[in-house]
N, CA, C and O atoms as a MOPAC input file, in Angstrom:
PM7 MOZYME 1SCF
protein

 N      2.23200 1    -5.02500 1    -8.86200 1
 C      2.78900 1    -6.22700 1    -9.46000 1
 C      4.29300 1    -6.22000 1    -9.20400 1
 O      4.96900 1    -5.22100 1    -9.44700 1
 N      4.79400 1    -7.31400 1    -8.72600 1
 C      6.20900 1    -7.40700 1    -8.39700 1
 C      7.06900 1    -7.45100 1    -9.65700 1
 O      6.63900 1    -7.93100 1   -10.70600 1
 N      8.27600 1    -6.94600 1    -9.53100 1
 C      9.27400 1    -6.97600 1   -10.60200 1
 C      8.84100 1    -6.24600 1   -11.86900 1
 O      9.26000 1    -6.60600 1   -12.97000 1
 N      8.01700 1    -5.24000 1   -11.71800 1
 C      7.59900 1    -4.43600 1   -12.86100 1
 C      7.86300 1    -2.97600 1   -12.52900 1
 O      7.40000 1    -2.47600 1   -11.50300 1
 N      8.59900 1    -2.29800 1   -13.38300 1
 C      8.88100 1    -0.88400 1   -13.18100 1
 C      7.74600 1    -0.06800 1   -13.76800 1
 O      7.35500 1    -0.25300 1   -14.92000 1
 N      7.22600 1     0.83800 1   -12.95600 1
 C      6.17700 1     1.73600 1   -13.44700 1
 C      6.66200 1     3.15900 1   -13.22600 1
 O      6.87300 1     3.57900 1   -12.08800 1
 N      6.83500 1     3.88600 1   -14.28800 1
 C      7.35800 1     5.25100 1   -14.20700 1
 C      6.27500 1     6.21300 1   -13.75700 1
 O      5.09200 1     6.00500 1   -14.02800 1
 N      6.68800 1     7.27300 1   -13.06300 1
 C      5.77500 1     8.30000 1   -12.58200 1
 C      5.37900 1     9.17700 1   -13.76200 1
 O      6.25100 1     9.74500 1   -14.41900 1
 N      4.07500 1     9.30300 1   -14.04900 1
 C      3.64400 1    10.11300 1   -15.19600 1
 C      4.02900 1    11.58300 1   -15.03200 1
 O      3.77800 1    12.17600 1   -13.98200 1
 N      4.62800 1    12.16700 1   -16.04900 1
 C      5.04600 1    13.57200 1   -15.95700 1
 C      3.85600 1    14.51000 1   -15.82500 1
 O      4.00400 1    15.61200 1   -15.29600 1
 N      2.67800 1    14.10100 1   -16.29500 1
 C      1.50900 1    14.97300 1   -16.14000 1
 C      1.03100 1    15.04300 1   -14.69100 1
 O      0.17800 1    15.86800 1   -14.36400 1
 N      1.56800 1    14.19400 1   -13.82300 1
 C      1.24100 1    14.26900 1   -12.39500 1
 C      2.15900 1    15.24800 1   -11.66300 1
 O      1.95500 1    15.50600 1   -10.47700 1
 N      3.15200 1    15.79000 1   -12.33800 1
 C      4.03500 1    16.78900 1   -11.73400 1
 C      3.44600 1    18.17300 1   -11.96500 1
 O      2.81200 1    18.42500 1   -12.99000 1
 N      3.66400 1    19.07800 1   -10.99400 1
 C      3.13600 1    20.43500 1   -11.18100 1
 C      3.97700 1    21.18100 1   -12.21800 1
 O      4.99500 1    20.67300 1   -12.68900 1
 N      3.53900 1    22.38500 1   -12.56500 1
 C      4.21400 1    23.15100 1   -13.62300 1
 C      5.66400 1    23.47600 1   -13.29000 1
 O      6.50200 1    23.55300 1   -14.18900 1
 N      5.97200 1    23.66900 1   -12.00500 1
 C      7.34400 1    23.99100 1   -11.59900 1
 C      8.20200 1    22.74000 1   -11.40800 1
 O      9.39600 1    22.85400 1   -11.13200 1
 N      7.61700 1    21.55200 1   -11.55000 1
 C      8.31400 1    20.27400 1   -11.36700 1
 C      8.94200 1    20.13600 1    -9.98300 1
 O      9.99100 1    19.51000 1    -9.82800 1
 N      8.29200 1    20.72800 1    -8.97700 1
 C      8.78800 1    20.59000 1    -7.60600 1
 C      7.70700 1    20.05700 1    -6.67500 1
 O      7.83200 1    20.15400 1    -5.45400 1
 N      6.65900 1    19.50300 1    -7.24100 1
 C      5.56200 1    18.94300 1    -6.46100 1
 C      4.67800 1    18.10200 1    -7.36300 1
 O      4.97400 1    17.90300 1    -8.54100 1
 N      3.58700 1    17.61200 1    -6.79000 1
 C      2.68400 1    16.76100 1    -7.56000 1
 C      1.29100 1    17.36700 1    -7.60300 1
 O      0.95300 1    18.23700 1    -6.80000 1
 N      0.49300 1    16.90100 1    -8.54200 1
 C     -0.86600 1    17.40100 1    -8.70900 1
 C     -1.81600 1    16.65800 1    -7.77100 1
 O     -1.45400 1    15.64700 1    -7.16800 1
 N     -3.01700 1    17.17100 1    -7.66300 1
 C     -4.04500 1    16.53000 1    -6.83900 1
 C     -4.37700 1    15.14000 1    -7.37600 1
 O     -4.69200 1    14.23700 1    -6.60100 1
 N     -4.30900 1    14.96400 1    -8.67400 1
 C     -4.56500 1    13.64900 1    -9.27700 1
 C     -3.54800 1    12.62400 1    -8.77300 1
 O     -3.91700 1    11.48800 1    -8.47500 1
 N     -2.28900 1    13.00800 1    -8.67600 1
 C     -1.25500 1    12.10800 1    -8.16700 1
 C     -1.50600 1    11.77800 1    -6.70800 1
 O     -1.34300 1    10.62900 1    -6.29800 1
 N     -1.89700 1    12.75800 1    -5.92500 1
 C     -2.16700 1    12.53500 1    -4.50500 1
 C     -3.32700 1    11.56000 1    -4.33100 1
 O     -3.26800 1    10.67500 1    -3.47900 1
 N     -4.38300 1    11.71500 1    -5.13100 1
 C     -5.52600 1    10.79600 1    -5.04200 1
 C     -5.10900 1     9.36500 1    -5.37700 1
 O     -5.62200 1     8.41900 1    -4.77900 1
 N     -4.19300 1     9.19700 1    -6.31900 1
 C     -3.72500 1     7.86300 1    -6.69300 1
 C     -2.80700 1     7.27700 1    -5.60900 1
 O     -2.92000 1     6.09900 1    -5.26900 1
 N     -1.90600 1     8.09400 1    -5.07400 1
 C     -0.89100 1     7.59900 1    -4.15200 1
 C     -1.37400 1     7.41400 1    -2.72000 1
 O     -0.88500 1     6.52600 1    -2.02100 1
 N     -2.31600 1     8.22500 1    -2.27100 1
 C     -2.74000 1     8.19800 1    -0.86500 1
 C     -3.12600 1     6.79700 1    -0.37400 1
 O     -2.65000 1     6.39800 1     0.68800 1
 N     -3.95700 1     6.03400 1    -1.08300 1
 C     -4.30200 1     4.69900 1    -0.57500 1
 C     -3.10700 1     3.74600 1    -0.49800 1
 O     -3.13200 1     2.78100 1     0.26700 1
 N     -2.07600 1     4.01000 1    -1.27600 1
 C     -0.90700 1     3.13100 1    -1.28200 1
 C      0.01600 1     3.36800 1    -0.09700 1
 O      0.77200 1     2.47400 1     0.28400 1
 N     -0.03300 1     4.57400 1     0.50000 1
 C      0.93200 1     4.91900 1     1.54500 1
 C      0.30700 1     5.24600 1     2.88500 1
 O      1.03600 1     5.43000 1     3.86000 1
 N     -1.01900 1     5.32700 1     2.97600 1
 C     -1.62800 1     5.71800 1     4.24600 1
 C     -1.73800 1     4.52600 1     5.18400 1
 O     -1.71000 1     3.37300 1     4.75500 1
 N     -1.86200 1     4.82200 1     6.45600 1
 C     -2.03800 1     3.78900 1     7.46000 1
 C     -0.72900 1     3.40100 1     8.11700 1
 O      0.34600 1     3.88100 1     7.75800 1
 N     -0.85800 1     2.52100 1     9.08800 1
 C      0.30400 1     2.04900 1     9.82700 1
 C      0.29700 1     0.53200 1     9.85800 1
 O     -0.76100 1    -0.09600 1     9.83900 1
 N      1.47000 1    -0.04200 1     9.90500 1
 C      1.60800 1    -1.48500 1    10.01500 1
 C      1.70200 1    -1.83400 1    11.48800 1
 O      2.48800 1    -1.23200 1    12.22000 1
 N      0.91400 1    -2.79300 1    11.92600 1
 C      0.95200 1    -3.24300 1    13.31200 1
 C      2.02400 1    -4.32000 1    13.44600 1
 O      1.97000 1    -5.34800 1    12.77100 1
 N      2.99600 1    -4.07700 1    14.32200 1
 C      4.09600 1    -5.01500 1    14.52100 1
 C      3.83900 1    -5.79100 1    15.80800 1
 O      3.71900 1    -5.17900 1    16.86900 1
 N      3.74900 1    -7.12500 1    15.74700 1
 C      3.55800 1    -7.90400 1    16.97500 1
 C      4.77700 1    -7.77000 1    17.88400 1
 O      5.91600 1    -7.74100 1    17.41800 1
 N      4.51800 1    -7.68900 1    19.19500 1
 C      5.61300 1    -7.50400 1    20.15400 1
 C      5.56000 1    -8.55000 1    21.25400 1
 O      4.49500 1    -9.05400 1    21.61100 1
 N      6.73900 1    -8.86200 1    21.78100 1
 C      6.89700 1    -9.73400 1    22.93700 1
 C      7.78800 1    -9.01300 1    23.92200 1
 O      8.90700 1    -8.63100 1    23.58200 1
 N      7.31200 1    -8.82300 1    25.13300 1
 C      8.07100 1    -8.12800 1    26.17700 1
 C      8.54100 1    -6.75700 1    25.70900 1
 O      9.64400 1    -6.33000 1    26.05100 1
 N      7.71700 1    -6.06600 1    24.93100 1
 C      8.03000 1    -4.71300 1    24.48300 1
 C      8.95800 1    -4.62900 1    23.28500 1
 O      9.30500 1    -3.52900 1    22.85600 1
 N      9.36800 1    -5.76500 1    22.73600 1
 C     10.26600 1    -5.78800 1    21.57800 1
 C      9.55400 1    -6.43600 1    20.39400 1
 O      8.67300 1    -7.27300 1    20.58900 1
 N      9.92200 1    -6.06200 1    19.17600 1
 C      9.29200 1    -6.69100 1    18.01500 1
 C      9.52100 1    -8.20300 1    18.01700 1
 O     10.64100 1    -8.66800 1    18.22900 1
 N      8.45700 1    -8.95700 1    17.78100 1
 C      8.55200 1   -10.42100 1    17.73000 1
 C      8.87900 1   -10.83000 1    16.30000 1
 O      8.15500 1   -10.48700 1    15.36600 1
 N      9.97200 1   -11.56400 1    16.13800 1
 C     10.39100 1   -12.01600 1    14.81000 1
 C     10.04600 1   -13.48500 1    14.63400 1
 O     10.06300 1   -14.26400 1    15.58700 1
 N      9.73800 1   -13.84200 1    13.41600 1
 C      9.40000 1   -15.22200 1    13.11300 1
 C     10.68100 1   -16.04700 1    13.03800 1
 O     11.67100 1   -15.62300 1    12.44100 1
 N     10.65100 1   -17.21300 1    13.64200 1
 C     11.80200 1   -18.11500 1    13.60100 1
 C     11.51200 1   -19.18800 1    12.56800 1
 O     10.48600 1   -19.86500 1    12.62500 1
 N     12.42500 1   -19.33100 1    11.63000 1
 C     12.24500 1   -20.34800 1    10.58500 1
 C     12.90500 1   -21.63700 1    10.98300 1
 O     12.86100 1   -22.61100 1    10.23100 1

């Protein structure tokens, strides 16, 4: 949801507070995996003209 701050749950941090738990990884993985396909023209990114 846009314009809504959602804080990272402290229970998703490991005991040393230098990493995350498996539960956090399961939640975050679908949000960050994959690649965005950028349309190109003549080998350069094609930008939309307004």
